[in-house]
Structure formats: C-alpha cells, structure tokens
N, CA, C and O of each residue as an XYZ file, in Angstrom:
700
protein
N     -30.689    -31.046     67.133
C     -31.321    -30.430     65.984
C     -30.499    -30.755     64.747
O     -29.277    -30.608     64.737
N     -31.172    -31.187     63.733
C     -30.525    -31.559     62.490
C     -30.503    -30.344     61.562
O     -31.542    -29.892     61.082
N     -29.314    -29.833     61.326
C     -29.149    -28.649     60.489
C     -28.549    -29.084     59.156
O     -27.339    -29.287     59.054
N     -29.390    -29.226     58.142
C     -28.933    -29.722     56.858
C     -28.684    -28.605     55.861
O     -28.957    -27.435     56.127
N     -28.170    -28.985     54.731
C     -27.869    -28.014     53.677
C     -29.126    -27.333     53.151
O     -29.094    -26.156     52.792
N     -30.206    -28.055     53.106
C     -31.449    -27.465     52.607
C     -31.894    -26.305     53.496
O     -32.322    -25.265     52.995
N     -31.795    -26.482     54.804
C     -32.165    -25.423     55.743
C     -31.222    -24.239     55.599
O     -31.655    -23.087     55.618
N     -29.925    -24.528     55.455
C     -28.930    -23.469     55.293
C     -29.237    -22.621     54.063
O     -29.241    -21.393     54.147
N     -29.492    -23.257     52.927
C     -29.768    -22.521     51.696
C     -31.087    -21.742     51.784
O     -31.210    -20.655     51.222
N     -32.059    -22.303     52.488
C     -33.335    -21.613     52.669
C     -33.146    -20.336     53.509
O     -33.688    -19.286     53.163
N     -32.396    -20.421     54.588
C     -32.130    -19.250     55.448
C     -31.301    -18.218     54.678
O     -31.572    -17.019     54.741
N     -30.289    -18.699     53.952
C     -29.446    -17.788     53.163
C     -30.262    -17.089     52.077
O     -30.064    -15.900     51.830
N     -31.164    -17.801     51.434
C     -32.018    -17.209     50.402
C     -32.921    -16.126     50.960
O     -33.048    -15.051     50.374
N     -33.543    -16.407     52.083
C     -34.431    -15.412     52.701
C     -33.635    -14.193     53.175
O     -34.084    -13.057     53.019
N     -32.469    -14.428     53.746
C     -31.619    -13.328     54.208
C     -31.171    -12.455     53.040
O     -31.162    -11.229     53.145
N     -30.805    -13.080     51.939
C     -30.347    -12.305     50.785
C     -31.484    -11.479     50.189
O     -31.252    -10.382     49.680
N     -32.705    -11.997     50.248
C     -33.860    -11.222     49.761
C     -34.054     -9.984     50.626
O     -34.274     -8.893     50.100
N     -33.976    -10.135     51.928
C     -34.153     -9.002     52.852
C     -33.046     -7.973     52.649
O     -33.318     -6.776     52.559
N     -31.795     -8.437     52.577
C     -30.669     -7.515     52.371
C     -30.796     -6.816     51.014
O     -30.526     -5.620     50.908
N     -31.196     -7.535     50.003
C     -31.382     -6.943     48.672
C     -32.449     -5.870     48.667
O     -32.266     -4.824     48.045
N     -33.561     -6.107     49.348
C     -34.628     -5.103     49.438
C     -34.152     -3.862     50.193
O     -34.456     -2.738     49.795
N     -33.417     -4.062     51.266
C     -32.897     -2.927     52.032
C     -31.921     -2.113     51.196
O     -31.963     -0.883     51.229
N     -31.049     -2.768     50.453
C     -30.080     -2.058     49.611
C     -30.738     -1.394     48.406
O     -30.208     -0.419     47.873
N     -31.868     -1.903     47.976
C     -32.553     -1.323     46.816
C     -33.161      0.037     47.138
O     -33.333      0.857     46.236
N     -33.483      0.291     48.378
C     -34.128      1.556     48.750
C     -33.229      2.755     48.446
O     -33.690      3.658     47.748
N     -31.962      2.833     48.922
C     -31.139      4.003     48.575
C     -30.794      4.072     47.086
O     -30.642      5.162     46.536
N     -30.672      2.927     46.442
C     -30.399      2.926     45.005
C     -31.581      3.527     44.254
O     -31.398      4.374     43.380
N     -32.782      3.095     44.592
C     -33.979      3.635     43.948
C     -34.116      5.123     44.248
O     -34.437      5.891     43.342
N     -33.886      5.556     45.480
C     -34.000      6.962     45.860
C     -33.013      7.822     45.054
O     -33.385      8.889     44.567
N     -31.784      7.376     44.914
C     -30.779      8.110     44.137
C     -31.204      8.205     42.684
O     -31.111      9.277     42.085
N     -31.670      7.105     42.103
C     -32.137      7.120     40.719
C     -33.267      8.125     40.555
O     -33.266      8.896     39.595
N     -34.228      8.133     41.467
C     -35.370      9.044     41.404
C     -34.897     10.501     41.428
O     -35.380     11.319     40.645
N     -33.960     10.829     42.318
C     -33.453     12.196     42.417
C     -32.715     12.617     41.152
O     -32.877     13.744     40.682
N     -31.911     11.722     40.605
C     -31.150     12.050     39.399
C     -32.080     12.248     38.212
O     -31.947     13.229     37.480
N     -33.008     11.341     38.014
C     -33.875     11.393     36.846
C     -34.918     12.493     36.971
O     -35.018     13.351     36.094
N     -35.683     12.482     38.031
C     -36.804     13.409     38.143
C     -36.420     14.728     38.804
O     -37.031     15.756     38.512
N     -35.421     14.724     39.690
C     -34.986     15.958     40.332
C     -34.372     16.930     39.331
O     -34.722     18.110     39.317
N     -33.456     16.439     38.491
C     -32.842     17.291     37.466
C     -33.873     17.738     36.441
O     -33.852     18.886     35.997
N     -34.763     16.849     36.069
C     -35.789     17.182     35.082
C     -36.695     18.298     35.604
O     -37.026     19.229     34.870
N     -37.090     18.201     36.862
C     -37.943     19.219     37.479
C     -37.213     20.563     37.548
O     -37.808     21.609     37.287
N     -35.927     20.533     37.899
C     -35.147     21.770     37.976
C     -34.984     22.395     36.589
O     -35.085     23.615     36.458
N     -34.739     21.603     35.570
C     -34.624     22.133     34.209
C     -35.944     22.747     33.740
O     -35.946     23.801     33.104
N     -37.071     22.091     34.054
C     -38.376     22.662     33.686
C     -38.599     24.001     34.371
O     -39.106     24.938     33.755
N     -38.225     24.095     35.634
C     -38.365     25.357     36.368
C     -37.503     26.442     35.730
O     -37.959     27.575     35.575
N     -36.253     26.112     35.353
C     -35.362     27.074     34.691
C     -35.958     27.535     33.372
O     -35.949     28.727     33.063
N     -36.478     26.590     32.591
C     -37.042     26.940     31.284
C     -38.242     27.862     31.445
O     -38.389     28.818     30.685
N     -39.105     27.589     32.427
C     -40.241     28.482     32.681
C     -39.762     29.873     33.067
O     -40.296     30.874     32.590
N     -38.762     29.933     33.928
C     -38.231     31.227     34.366
C     -37.598     31.983     33.206
O     -37.774     33.195     33.084
N     -36.870     31.281     32.360
C     -36.240     31.920     31.206
C     -37.297     32.459     30.255
O     -37.158     33.569     29.742
N     -38.355     31.686     30.013
C     -39.380     32.123     29.068
C     -40.176     33.303     29.610
O     -40.643     34.134     28.832
N     -40.340     33.394     30.927
C     -41.058     34.523     31.510
C     -40.214     35.788     31.539
O     -40.743     36.888     31.383
N     -38.898     35.646     31.738
C     -38.027     36.803     31.889
C     -36.780     36.667     31.025
O     -35.686     36.487     31.560
N     -36.913     36.748     29.718
C     -35.709     36.657     28.890
C     -34.808     37.861     29.142
O     -35.283     38.992     29.244
N     -33.520     37.614     29.239
C     -32.565     38.693     29.474
C     -32.410     39.051     30.939
O     -31.744     40.032     31.271
N     -33.013     38.271     31.814
C     -32.958     38.593     33.234
C     -32.412     37.446     34.068
O     -32.829     37.265     35.212
N     -31.500     36.677     33.525
C     -30.898     35.578     34.278
C     -29.396     35.761     34.305
O     -28.672     35.085     33.574
N     -28.918     36.676     35.149
C     -27.483     36.914     35.201
C     -26.738     35.790     35.902
O     -27.273     35.092     36.763
N     -25.503     35.646     35.506
C     -24.602     34.710     36.152
C     -23.275     35.396     36.380
O     -23.012     36.457     35.813
N     -22.448     34.804     37.198
C     -21.140     35.372     37.521
C     -20.080     34.325     37.218
O     -20.219     33.155     37.575
N     -19.019     34.765     36.554
C     -17.860     33.913     36.305
C     -16.647     34.580     36.937
O     -16.281     35.698     36.574
N     -16.029     33.891     37.880
C     -14.834     34.391     38.555
C     -13.658     33.554     38.079
O     -13.602     32.348     38.323
N     -12.725     34.199     37.402
C     -11.501     33.532     36.953
C     -10.366     34.093     37.798
O     -10.019     35.268     37.683
N      -9.791     33.248     38.646
C      -8.745     33.668     39.577
C      -7.512     32.799     39.364
O      -7.432     31.677     39.864
N      -6.561     33.329     38.620
C      -5.368     32.561     38.279
C      -4.091     33.157     38.854
O      -2.994     32.772     38.450
N      -4.218     34.081     39.781
C      -3.038     34.689     40.398
C      -2.685     33.928     41.675
O      -3.508     33.830     42.585
N      -1.465     33.390     41.748
C      -1.090     32.636     42.949
C      -0.968     33.575     44.155
O      -0.490     34.703     44.034
N      -1.401     33.095     45.298
C      -1.269     33.857     46.519
C      -2.340     34.917     46.713
O      -2.314     35.644     47.707
N      -3.276     35.018     45.789
C      -4.371     35.985     45.917
C      -5.686     35.250     45.789
O      -5.766     34.183     45.180
N      -6.715     35.837     46.372
C      -8.040     35.258     46.285
C      -9.022     36.401     46.057
O      -9.312     37.167     46.976
N      -9.532     36.515     44.835
C     -10.428     37.626     44.518
C     -11.876     37.325     44.873
O     -12.729     38.209     44.793
N     -12.161     36.095     45.262
C     -13.547     35.707     45.504
C     -14.200     36.548     46.595
O     -15.360     36.936     46.458
N     -13.481     36.836     47.669
C     -14.065     37.623     48.762
C     -14.431     39.035     48.271
O     -15.504     39.543     48.597
N     -13.542     39.669     47.489
C     -13.835     41.002     46.956
C     -15.009     40.963     45.987
O     -15.849     41.863     45.988
N     -15.068     39.929     45.165
C     -16.172     39.808     44.208
C     -17.489     39.624     44.958
O     -18.479     40.279     44.633
N     -17.512     38.744     45.957
C     -18.737     38.509     46.726
C     -19.185     39.799     47.428
O     -20.381     40.080     47.510
N     -18.228     40.576     47.929
C     -18.559     41.845     48.575
C     -19.181     42.805     47.566
O     -20.154     43.494     47.873
N     -18.608     42.846     46.348
C     -19.159     43.693     45.287
C     -20.563     43.236     44.898
O     -21.456     44.061     44.705
N     -20.754     41.937     44.787
C     -22.065     41.405     44.426
C     -23.113     41.759     45.484
O     -24.243     42.116     45.154
N     -22.731     41.656     46.741
C     -23.671     41.937     47.826
C     -24.125     43.400     47.825
O     -25.248     43.703     48.227
N     -23.252     44.302     47.375
C     -23.597     45.730     47.335
C     -24.593     46.047     46.230
O     -25.378     46.988     46.347
N     -24.565     45.272     45.169
C     -25.409     45.543     44.005
C     -26.785     44.919     44.190
O     -26.900     43.774     44.628
N     -27.814     45.662     43.860
C     -29.202     45.217     44.040
C     -29.524     43.990     43.192
O     -30.160     43.052     43.672
N     -29.089     43.993     41.936
C     -29.396     42.889     41.027
C     -28.428     41.724     41.237
O     -28.849     40.573     41.355
N     -27.140     42.027     41.284
C     -26.136     40.969     41.385
C     -26.161     40.272     42.743
O     -25.750     39.117     42.853
N     -26.631     40.952     43.758
C     -26.682     40.349     45.087
C     -27.690     39.221     45.193
O     -27.623     38.423     46.128
N     -28.621     39.138     44.256
C     -29.663     38.108     44.285
C     -29.368     36.917     43.380
O     -30.229     36.057     43.193
N     -28.174     36.856     42.820
C     -27.827     35.732     41.939
C     -27.621     34.487     42.801
O     -26.814     34.508     43.730
N     -28.350     33.393     42.503
C     -28.184     32.168     43.298
C     -26.844     31.491     43.020
O     -26.214     31.727     41.989
N     -26.430     30.661     43.943
C     -25.128     29.989     43.861
C     -24.993     29.110     42.622
O     -23.881     28.929     42.125
N     -26.094     28.560     42.110
C     -25.979     27.690     40.942
C     -25.646     28.479     39.674
O     -25.363     27.883     38.635
N     -25.679     29.806     39.749
C     -25.301     30.630     38.607
C     -24.018     31.423     38.878
O     -23.744     32.410     38.194
N     -23.232     30.996     39.871
C     -21.921     31.589     40.149
C     -20.889     30.491     39.938
O     -20.942     29.442     40.580
N     -19.951     30.743     39.034
C     -18.952     29.730     38.686
C     -17.546     30.265     38.955
O     -17.296     31.468     38.880
N     -16.641     29.351     39.267
C     -15.267     29.706     39.593
C     -14.299     28.886     38.753
O     -14.508     27.697     38.516
N     -13.245     29.543     38.311
C     -12.090     28.852     37.744
C     -10.915     29.371     38.546
O     -10.593     30.558     38.480
N     -10.272     28.498     39.301
C      -9.232     28.939     40.227
C      -8.011     28.043     40.120
O      -8.122     26.831     39.936
N      -6.866     28.652     40.238
C      -5.586     27.944     40.284
C      -4.817     28.452     41.501
O      -4.805     29.651     41.783
N      -4.189     27.548     42.205
C      -3.388     27.934     43.369
C      -1.930     28.184     42.978
O      -1.220     28.937     43.644
N      -1.492     27.539     41.887
C      -0.101     27.660     41.454
C       0.012     28.649     40.300
O      -0.992     29.092     39.741
N       1.226     28.981     39.960
C       1.495     29.880     38.844
C       0.957     29.265     37.551
O       1.132     28.073     37.303
N       0.309     30.079     36.742
C      -0.248     29.636     35.462
C       0.903     29.478     34.476
O       1.613     30.440     34.182
N       1.085     28.255     33.962
C       2.202     27.943     33.063
C       1.676     27.557     31.682
O       0.500     27.218     31.546
N       2.521     27.603     30.668
C       2.077     27.197     29.332
C       1.505     25.778     29.287
O       0.622     25.491     28.479
N       2.001     24.900     30.144
C       1.486     23.524     30.156
C       0.063     23.446     30.732
O      -0.602     22.420     30.588
N      -0.403     24.513     31.376
C      -1.743     24.536     31.972
C      -2.823     25.018     31.010
O      -4.008     24.941     31.335
N      -2.444     25.510     29.842
C      -3.394     26.156     28.938
C      -4.520     25.212     28.512
O      -5.690     25.590     28.557
N      -4.183     24.004     28.103
C      -5.209     23.067     27.621
C      -6.183     22.704     28.742
O      -7.395     22.679     28.526
N      -5.667     22.425     29.924
C      -6.529     22.082     31.062
C      -7.395     23.272     31.463
O      -8.565     23.095     31.799
N      -6.839     24.475     31.432
C      -7.607     25.686     31.745
C      -8.745     25.877     30.747
O      -9.868     26.187     31.147
N      -8.476     25.700     29.471
C      -9.513     25.854     28.443
C     -10.618     24.816     28.638
O     -11.798     25.135     28.491
N     -10.244     23.575     28.968
C     -11.229     22.522     29.224
C     -12.095     22.870     30.442
O     -13.319     22.740     30.404
N     -11.445     23.310     31.509
C     -12.177     23.665     32.723
C     -13.107     24.852     32.471
O     -14.234     24.880     32.966
N     -12.636     25.818     31.709
C     -13.450     26.989     31.381
C     -14.675     26.581     30.558
O     -15.781     27.059     30.812
N     -14.481     25.702     29.575
C     -15.611     25.230     28.772
C     -16.646     24.510     29.637
O     -17.848     24.705     29.460
N     -16.179     23.676     30.573
C     -17.099     22.955     31.463
C     -17.887     23.918     32.340
O     -19.089     23.738     32.539
N     -17.216     24.940     32.864
C     -17.882     25.929     33.710
C     -18.903     26.710     32.889
O     -20.012     26.961     33.361
N     -18.547     27.092     31.680
C     -19.473     27.828     30.810
C     -20.667     26.962     30.427
O     -21.787     27.463     30.324
N     -20.442     25.689     30.218
C     -21.540     24.763     29.906
C     -22.502     24.668     31.093
O     -23.720     24.627     30.914
N     -21.940     24.634     32.315
C     -22.782     24.580     33.506
C     -23.614     25.861     33.644
O     -24.788     25.797     34.008
N     -23.017     27.019     33.356
C     -23.770     28.280     33.390
C     -24.860     28.286     32.321
O     -25.976     28.748     32.560
N     -24.528     27.774     31.153
C     -25.509     27.710     30.065
C     -26.668     26.785     30.456
O     -27.827     27.102     30.191
N     -26.362     25.657     31.079
C     -27.409     24.736     31.535
C     -28.312     25.388     32.576
O     -29.490     25.048     32.681
N     -27.762     26.318     33.340
C     -28.557     27.031     34.349
C     -29.376     28.157     33.727
O     -30.116     28.840     34.435
N     -29.258     28.361     32.421
C     -30.057     29.368     31.730
C     -29.503     30.774     31.793
O     -30.235     31.734     31.553
N     -28.233     30.918     32.109
C     -27.628     32.246     32.218
C     -27.603     32.900     30.847
O     -27.149     32.302     29.871
N     -28.100     34.150     30.778
C     -28.081     34.876     29.514
C     -27.213     36.132     29.577
O     -27.018     36.789     28.554
N     -26.691     36.477     30.747
C     -25.738     37.572     30.906
C     -24.688     37.104     31.909
O     -25.025     36.714     33.026
N     -23.417     37.143     31.511
C     -22.334     36.717     32.396
C     -21.570     37.953     32.847
O     -21.117     38.751     32.026
N     -21.431     38.101     34.160
C     -20.622     39.161     34.748
C     -19.262     38.538     35.036
O     -19.137     37.673     35.903
N     -18.237     38.988     34.298
C     -16.914     38.364     34.343
C     -15.952     39.150     35.218
O     -15.731     40.344     35.017
N     -15.387     38.450     36.194
C     -14.347     39.003     37.063
C     -13.105     38.159     36.817
O     -13.108     36.955     37.072
N     -12.039     38.791     36.319
C     -10.848     38.054     35.908
C      -9.616     38.603     36.613
O      -9.409     39.815     36.679
N      -8.808     37.700     37.134
C      -7.503     38.057     37.685
C      -6.532     36.982     37.219
O      -6.595     35.836     37.665
N      -5.642     37.360     36.325
C      -4.703     36.386     35.807
C      -3.909     36.953     34.661
O      -4.065     38.121     34.305
N      -3.053     36.127     34.079
C      -2.229     36.583     32.961
C      -3.064     36.907     31.719
O      -4.194     36.441     31.568
N      -2.487     37.703     30.852
C      -3.176     38.115     29.625
C      -3.594     36.926     28.770
O      -4.660     36.942     28.155
N      -2.763     35.909     28.734
C      -3.063     34.735     27.910
C      -4.372     34.098     28.361
O      -5.182     33.686     27.531
N      -4.578     34.016     29.666
C      -5.819     33.412     30.165
C      -7.019     34.289     29.815
O      -8.110     33.771     29.579
N      -6.834     35.606     29.779
C      -7.929     36.504     29.387
C      -8.260     36.326     27.910
O      -9.430     36.369     27.529
N      -7.250     36.127     27.082
C      -7.485     35.904     25.653
C      -8.260     34.607     25.421
O      -9.180     34.558     24.605
N      -7.879     33.572     26.143
C      -8.575     32.294     26.014
C     -10.019     32.437     26.483
O     -10.937     31.929     25.838
N     -10.221     33.128     27.606
C     -11.577     33.343     28.115
C     -12.400     34.144     27.110
O     -13.567     33.830     26.879
N     -11.802     35.179     26.510
C     -12.505     35.974     25.503
C     -12.919     35.140     24.310
O     -14.020     35.301     23.783
N     -12.041     34.250     23.882
C     -12.364     33.386     22.744
C     -13.504     32.437     23.091
O     -14.391     32.213     22.267
N     -13.495     31.880     24.289
C     -14.549     30.949     24.702
C     -15.885     31.666     24.919
O     -16.947     31.095     24.671
N     -15.827     32.913     25.381
C     -17.039     33.661     25.692
C     -17.617     34.417     24.500
O     -18.737     34.921     24.581
N     -16.890     34.504     23.416
C     -17.294     35.370     22.308
C     -18.567     34.926     21.590
O     -19.243     35.758     20.986
N     -18.905     33.661     21.637
C     -20.072     33.182     20.895
C     -21.220     32.735     21.784
O     -22.111     32.014     21.335
N     -21.204     33.156     23.031
C     -22.250     32.711     23.944
C     -23.106     33.862     24.427
O     -23.465     34.763     23.669
N     -23.419     33.809     25.700
C     -24.249     34.837     26.334
C     -23.512     36.175     26.334
O     -22.296     36.232     26.151
N     -24.272     37.243     26.541
C     -23.667     38.572     26.645
C     -22.749     38.588     27.865
O     -23.082     38.011     28.901
N     -21.600     39.244     27.746
C     -20.607     39.271     28.819
C     -20.327     40.720     29.208
O     -20.065     41.572     28.359
N     -20.388     40.975     30.509
C     -20.021     42.285     31.035
C     -18.719     42.121     31.806
O     -18.603     41.263     32.681
N     -17.739     42.962     31.467
C     -16.417     42.882     32.086
C     -16.340     43.811     33.288
O     -16.939     44.886     33.297
N     -15.595     43.384     34.301
C     -15.389     44.201     35.495
C     -13.900     44.419     35.706
O     -13.076     43.537     35.465
N     -13.586     45.618     36.162
C     -12.203     46.035     36.378
C     -12.033     46.402     37.850
O     -12.858     47.117     38.420
N     -10.949     45.902     38.464
C     -10.678     46.191     39.869
C      -9.741     47.387     39.948
O      -8.625     47.360     39.430
N     -10.212     48.423     40.599
C      -9.405     49.637     40.698
C      -9.651     50.302     42.042
O     -10.795     50.562     42.412
N      -8.589     50.572     42.763
C      -8.615     51.259     44.050
C      -9.605     50.623     45.029
O     -10.390     51.320     45.672
N      -9.557     49.305     45.132
C     -10.355     48.591     46.119
C     -11.793     48.302     45.739
O     -12.539     47.760     46.555
N     -12.211     48.646     44.520
C     -13.583     48.401     44.097
C     -13.624     47.911     42.658
O     -12.718     48.164     41.864
N     -14.705     47.200     42.347
C     -14.927     46.765     40.973
C     -15.803     47.782     40.257
O     -16.762     48.311     40.819
N     -15.449     48.042     39.002
C     -16.209     48.952     38.156
C     -16.536     48.230     36.855
O     -15.721     47.468     36.333
N     -17.736     48.478     36.337
C     -18.118     47.876     35.061
C     -17.254     48.476     33.969
O     -17.168     49.696     33.828
N     -16.623     47.616     33.206
C     -15.741     48.059     32.130
C     -16.486     48.065     30.802
O     -15.993     48.595     29.806
N     -17.664     47.479     30.795
C     -18.465     47.450     29.578
C     -18.639     46.042     29.062
O     -18.090     45.092     29.620
N     -19.408     45.909     27.989
C     -19.648     44.573     27.430
C     -18.468     44.089     26.592
O     -17.712     44.883     26.032
N     -18.333     42.796     26.522
C     -17.355     42.173     25.644
C     -17.997     42.088     24.268
O     -18.964     41.356     24.060
N     -17.447     42.841     23.346
C     -18.011     42.861     21.999
C     -16.923     42.524     20.993
O     -15.759     42.869     21.195
N     -17.296     41.851     19.910
C     -16.288     41.559     18.876
C     -15.852     42.837     18.186
O     -16.633     43.770     18.002
N     -14.600     42.850     17.816
C     -14.088     44.005     17.089
C     -14.670     44.028     15.682
O     -14.776     42.993     15.024
N     -15.034     45.184     15.245
C     -15.554     45.328     13.892
C     -14.411     45.818     13.016
O     -13.565     46.601     13.446
N     -14.409     45.350     11.809
C     -13.330     45.757     10.904
C     -13.476     47.243     10.552
O     -14.583     47.756     10.386
N     -12.362     47.894     10.447
C     -12.348     49.324     10.094
C     -12.467     49.446      8.587
O     -11.683     48.862      7.839
N     -13.438     50.196      8.158
C     -13.673     50.338      6.711
C     -12.927     51.531      6.182
O     -12.995     51.821      4.987
C-alpha cells in the first residue's frame, strides 16, 4: 500500500475536524450557561424584587476571631427564625480569617468585604442581617462599607444566643 503525504494530510484534516467538533460542544455549553443562565437568574431576581420590595433578606457573617467559628451558631439561629430560616444560600455571605487580624490585613479585608457586599447586592438583597465576630477595627470598616447600602440589622451574641441589636443607622448631629 502506497501511503503518501497527500493521504496523511487528508486523514489528519478529517481527524482534526472531528476532534474540533467534539471539543466545541463543552465550550459552547459553557458559553450558553454563562450568557443565558446568568441572564435568566438576574431576570428572576428582578421580578422577585419588583413583586416584593423590602422582602429580600440576606445574611453577612464576618468571622475574624482565630480559633473560633461562629458560622454554626449563626446557622442554628437562622434555622430557628421563621423568616431567616428561608434565606437561600446565594444570599448568605461569609468573610472569614483563620489567622489573627493584623494591621497589614486591613486593605485585603476591605476589598473582600466590598466584593461580598457587591455579590449580595447583585442577588437583590435589600436587608442585611449582620453577624460580626472580630476586632473593633474590622467592625468600623464594615460599618463604613455598609452605611450607604441596604438596611442593616445588627445581631449580638449573648449567653449562647443571638439577639437583634437593632438597625445600623447613621449618627445624627446633636443640635
């Protein structure tokens, strides 16, 4: 059998077409999910927001204490509450550090907090239930980032349970 270069290139060309078509399927599927999947989810969120303004709570858990994990206590508290127990996972955000919070971590913490808040905002959250465990400096930064967004309700951990501490409101000047 005479196997020439022309036959080789013809077989290679046909093989590359088949491999290219096979590889195009997952690429096309991923593109479809990214473009139309996110768009469909955003439309659903917008419809839900327009039907029920003020009824899209979210949860922000800031856990900056080394050696502790407040997430289990927060989830237990959420499960007990009729309204908070129904918050979907896409509206629950975490900012967590395993190591001691240091001054060199402030910029990265603020960036991470902004990204988490942006994700909650994209999910249509209009009320944030804030659970914070960390140094005062991190609470001040969180307060500054949260002051111009959705309404924020603060929670305080006392004697094994969380209690609503009230809304985060700007201080008014004393006249």
